[in-house]
C-alpha angles and dihedrals in degrees: 000000000000120000110240092227091061094059109098117237129198127013122318126240110255126217114207120172090344093305123119115233119191134180109273093228092055092053090047091055090047093058094036099245130125123263089246091054089050089053090052091057086079096215118166105280133194126185122225117177093345091305121118111232122191130190106256099222094044091050093053094044092053092043091053093046090049092053092047091050092052095053114110115248116259114269116256118211122209113253119241138062120338114262120239118227 
């Protein structure tokens, strides 16, 4: 009899041409974002068996660049003496 803990669950990580491809939803859970937000990252996606797989390194690079792009610019203060209230 097979132990229930030894049966794999979920989708496996794929290795294609030395690159690691993981299900997009799994990576979204890993970085604590929604599946829809992970889709908006616009990382290169391939579908295998109706499951969206993204390249792990590409996903994180695009996620980081997206967060950097959405940061507000640093505040610039006017030069000169401080104003009194």
